[in-house]
C-alpha positions in Angstrom: -9.2 -2.2 34.4 -7.6 1.0 33.0 -5.8 1.9 29.8 -3.4 -1.0 29.3 -4.3 -4.4 27.8 -1.6 -7.0 28.2 0.1 -7.9 25.0 -1.0 -4.9 23.0 1.6 -2.6 21.5 0.7 0.8 20.0 3.7 1.9 18.1 1.9 3.8 15.3 -0.9 6.3 15.3 -3.8 4.2 14.1 -5.2 7.1 12.0 -2.1 7.1 10.0 -2.3 5.9 6.4 1.3 4.6 6.5 1.6 1.1 5.3 3.0 -1.1 8.0 6.0 -3.2 6.9 8.2 -5.4 9.1 11.1 -2.9 8.8 8.9 0.0 9.9 7.5 -1.9 12.8 11.0 -3.0 13.8 12.4 0.6 13.6 9.4 2.0 15.5 9.7 -0.6 18.3 13.4 -0.5 18.7 14.5 2.9 17.6 17.1 1.1 15.5 17.5 3.9 12.9 18.1 6.5 15.6 20.7 4.2 17.3 22.5 3.7 14.0 22.5 7.4 13.1 23.3 8.8 16.5 25.6 6.3 18.1 26.8 3.3 16.1 28.2 5.2 13.0 29.8 7.9 15.0 31.4 5.6 17.6 32.6 3.1 15.1 34.4 5.8 13.1 35.8 7.2 16.4 37.0 3.8 17.5 38.8 3.1 14.2 40.5 6.5 14.3 41.5 6.0 18.0 43.3 2.8 16.8 45.0 4.5 13.9 42.8 3.1 11.1 41.3 5.1 8.3 37.6 4.2 8.3 34.3 5.6 7.1 30.8 4.3 7.5 27.4 5.4 6.3 24.1 4.9 8.0 23.0 2.7 5.0 26.1 0.5 5.3 25.6 0.0 9.0 21.9 -0.9 8.4 23.0 -3.3 5.7 25.6 -4.9 8.0 23.0 -5.5 10.7 20.5 -6.9 8.2 23.1 -9.3 6.9 23.8 -10.4 10.5 20.1 -10.9 11.1 19.9 -13.2 8.1 23.1 -15.0 9.2 21.4 -15.6 12.5 18.8 -17.9 11.1 20.5 -19.2 7.9 23.6 -20.7 9.6 26.7 -21.7 7.8 30.0 -23.1 9.2 31.8 -19.7 9.0 30.8 -16.2 8.1 33.2 -16.4 5.1 31.0 -19.3 3.8 28.3 -16.7 2.8 30.6 -15.4 0.1 31.7 -18.8 -1.1 31.5 -19.5 -4.8 30.7 -23.2 -4.2 27.1 -23.8 -5.4 26.2 -25.6 -2.2 27.6 -23.0 0.2 27.5 -19.4 -0.9 24.5 -17.1 -0.4 24.3 -14.6 -3.2 21.7 -12.6 -1.2 24.4 -11.8 1.3 27.4 -11.6 -1.1 25.6 -9.1 -3.3 25.0 -6.7 -0.4 28.7 -5.9 0.2 32.1 -7.5 -0.4 33.5 -9.7 2.3 36.4 -7.3 2.9 34.0 -4.5 3.7 31.9 -6.7 5.9 35.1 -7.6 7.9 36.2 -4.0 8.1 32.9 -2.9 9.6 32.9 -6.0 11.9 36.4 -5.0 13.1 35.5 -1.4 13.8 31.9 -1.8 15.1 31.6 0.1 18.3 28.8 1.5 20.5 30.6 3.9 22.8 33.7 6.2 23.2 36.5 4.2 24.9 37.8 7.3 26.5 34.7 7.5 28.7 34.1 5.5 31.9 33.2 1.9 31.6 29.6 2.6 32.6 29.1 4.9 29.6 28.0 2.3 27.1 25.3 1.0 29.4 24.1 4.6 30.1 23.9 5.3 26.3 21.9 2.1 25.7 19.5 2.9 28.6 19.0 6.5 27.4 18.3 5.3 23.9 15.9 2.6 25.0 13.9 4.3 27.6 12.2 6.7 25.2 11.3 3.9 22.8 9.8 1.8 25.5 7.5 4.4 27.0 
């Protein structure tokens, strides 16, 4: 059988001396950093401004926001505000120390992936365009 073995993923050049970390593997497999830098930050700021809100967002803040959400996905608490609780049996300092709850809520409110002034199909096209190169 030719070239492809089921289940194998080659996302790095095997001659590279780069240390593979979970974050590097995730970024290489999903194109996450490119998505944040080229789409999410720009469209979130545009969305806030279209709605009359003053808002800024850096690539690093957006990545931290998503990282926090990944953690919240497997360390479940009753509400997302519980992660910032000062109760010893509730709060998660690992989350609370990344960013204040007000900033988390502001990013959550303004998070956007496409320009609302475009057609409805535009968000889908952007995600397909982003993904197709990372999956080849």
